Backbone bond lengths (Angstrom), bond angles and torsions (degrees), N, CA, C in turn:
res aa  C-N    CA-C-N  psi(-1)  N-CA   C-N-CA  omega(-1)  CA-C   N-CA-C  phi
1 M - - - 1.470 - - 1.524 109.30 -
2 N 1.236 121.31 -37.54 1.494 124.33 178.90 1.458 112.25 -62.82
3 L 1.359 116.32 -40.44 1.482 118.40 176.34 1.492 115.30 -60.95
4 L 1.398 117.56 -39.84 1.413 122.75 177.82 1.504 109.76 -60.43
5 V 1.390 118.61 -45.52 1.443 122.71 -174.10 1.516 106.58 -64.28
6 I 1.328 118.24 -45.75 1.505 122.56 178.42 1.579 110.00 -59.31
7 W 1.275 116.77 -41.27 1.516 120.73 -176.95 1.495 107.10 -70.11
8 I 1.331 121.82 -36.90 1.474 121.29 174.74 1.445 114.29 -64.21
9 L 1.405 112.93 -41.56 1.512 115.90 -176.58 1.616 106.93 -69.34
10 K 1.228 119.85 -34.86 1.465 121.17 -179.78 1.459 109.03 -68.89
11 Q 1.429 119.17 -37.92 1.399 123.44 -177.53 1.572 113.96 -82.91
12 S 1.288 117.20 -4.20 1.445 117.14 -173.69 1.475 117.58 -64.00
13 S 1.349 115.43 -32.98 1.441 117.58 176.66 1.451 112.77 -69.85
14 K 1.365 117.86 -35.90 1.469 120.50 176.03 1.513 109.28 -68.46
15 I 1.248 119.78 -41.05 1.494 121.97 -178.73 1.594 107.74 -65.66
16 K 1.329 116.49 -42.84 1.497 118.04 178.73 1.509 107.81 -61.48
17 E 1.255 120.32 -44.99 1.460 123.24 -179.84 1.504 113.17 -54.84
18 K 1.293 114.25 -49.60 1.526 121.53 177.97 1.587 112.56 -64.53
19 L 1.306 116.47 -37.44 1.408 120.71 176.94 1.473 111.67 -65.82
20 L 1.364 115.43 -42.84 1.535 118.77 178.52 1.497 111.48 -62.16
21 E 1.323 117.21 -36.04 1.533 117.27 175.38 1.467 111.38 -60.57
22 L 1.379 117.82 -44.16 1.469 124.79 178.41 1.543 111.89 -59.90
23 F 1.369 115.94 -35.94 1.454 121.16 -173.34 1.504 116.19 -78.39
24 K 1.363 114.39 -17.10 1.508 121.21 -178.31 1.504 110.35 -53.10
25 G 1.341 116.01 127.12 1.434 120.33 176.01 1.416 117.17 78.45
26 R 1.378 117.86 6.39 1.450 123.12 179.84 1.490 113.10 -125.31
27 T 1.377 115.60 154.49 1.418 117.01 170.99 1.622 108.97 -86.41
28 V 1.317 114.98 129.59 1.412 121.15 -174.38 1.421 108.71 -132.55
29 I 1.311 116.91 143.83 1.517 124.78 174.50 1.464 104.32 -109.27
30 I 1.353 117.39 125.17 1.504 123.89 -178.66 1.554 103.93 -117.81
31 A 1.345 115.12 126.40 1.404 120.37 170.70 1.530 110.99 -105.71
32 T 1.317 113.93 111.60 1.472 115.50 -174.95 1.574 109.06 -147.50
33 H 1.295 110.67 160.52 1.519 117.85 168.32 1.576 112.63 -107.66
34 R 1.385 112.33 -2.87 1.411 116.21 -179.18 1.564 113.75 -90.23
35 L 1.329 115.85 118.76 1.454 122.62 -173.68 1.531 110.37 -65.48
36 H 1.300 120.24 -25.40 1.485 118.42 -174.42 1.544 109.18 -64.31
37 W 1.369 122.40 -15.92 1.431 120.94 178.06 1.612 108.69 -74.99
38 L 1.260 117.07 -15.98 1.520 114.73 176.52 1.495 113.87 -62.71
39 N 1.373 118.61 -18.43 1.400 119.04 176.69 1.492 114.16 -71.32
40 N 1.286 116.06 -8.30 1.506 116.82 -171.86 1.598 108.00 -125.45
41 V 1.294 120.96 18.16 1.474 122.29 178.42 1.442 111.86 -125.84
42 D 1.340 118.45 166.69 1.467 122.63 -177.26 1.493 104.91 -101.50
43 Y 1.342 120.37 -45.73 1.458 121.04 -176.79 1.537 109.10 -126.17
44 V 1.369 112.05 161.45 1.508 121.53 -179.65 1.504 106.16 -129.22
45 L 1.314 110.89 131.70 1.468 119.42 176.83 1.569 104.65 -116.48
46 N 1.239 118.60 116.56 1.474 122.72 -170.71 1.479 107.72 -107.01
47 L 1.327 116.42 125.32 1.526 124.22 -179.11 1.514 110.05 -106.70
48 E 1.340 116.71 134.74 1.454 124.84 173.46 1.540 105.41 -129.55
49 Q 1.353 115.92 120.95 1.470 126.26 177.12 1.534 108.15 52.25
50 G 1.375 115.33 44.69 1.484 121.63 177.76 1.457 118.25 75.68
51 R 1.346 116.81 10.31 1.494 118.74 -178.04 1.531 108.07 -127.72
52 V 1.262 114.21 151.20 1.502 119.14 176.33 1.409 111.02 -70.55
53 S 1.275 118.37 119.03 1.511 126.80 176.85 1.506 113.49 -104.26
54 D 1.304 117.65 -20.56 1.498 119.80 176.91 1.506 110.19 -160.08
55 F 1.290 114.26 146.89 1.517 121.59 173.49 1.558 104.10 -142.03
56 A 1.283 113.72 122.94 1.520 117.08 -177.49 1.542 109.95 -159.29
57 K 1.317 115.03 164.55 1.370 121.17 167.16 1.519 111.98 -61.82
58 V 1.268 120.21 154.74 1.501 119.95 -179.70 1.479 114.26 -54.67
59 V 1.353 114.68 -43.99 1.417 121.20 -174.88 1.541 112.39 -61.83
60 E 1.419 113.19 -39.23 1.459 119.98 175.82 1.546 111.37 -69.12
61 F 1.356 116.76 -39.43 1.344 118.31 -175.53 1.595 110.60 -73.99
62 K 1.279 120.52 -33.86 1.448 123.94 177.89 1.545 108.94 -60.73
63 N 1.331 115.44 -39.12 1.477 121.39 -175.66 1.485 113.69 -81.48
64 S 1.387 116.47 -12.90 1.492 117.62 -179.13 1.495 113.64 -73.20
65 P 1.267 121.84 154.19 1.431 126.33 -179.38 1.449 114.01 -68.18
66 S 1.365 119.15 -18.38 1.455 120.83 -177.16 1.549 117.11 -76.41
67 V 1.373 111.60 -6.96 1.546 116.19 179.65 1.405 111.07 -82.18
């Protein structure tokens, strides 16, 4: 199991690259806890306990104290 996790971590940049190619020109909803995806989106919808707690442009979200 540890080998699989390491392989996925090493492949994650390649996977992200391919996904971004597929996303071009489309509206896509990404559910993630990894903040590096913020570099590739226009808006952020933040959920807390299953409810929307924040909706903002990425620039505004990155500058907010909740990040």
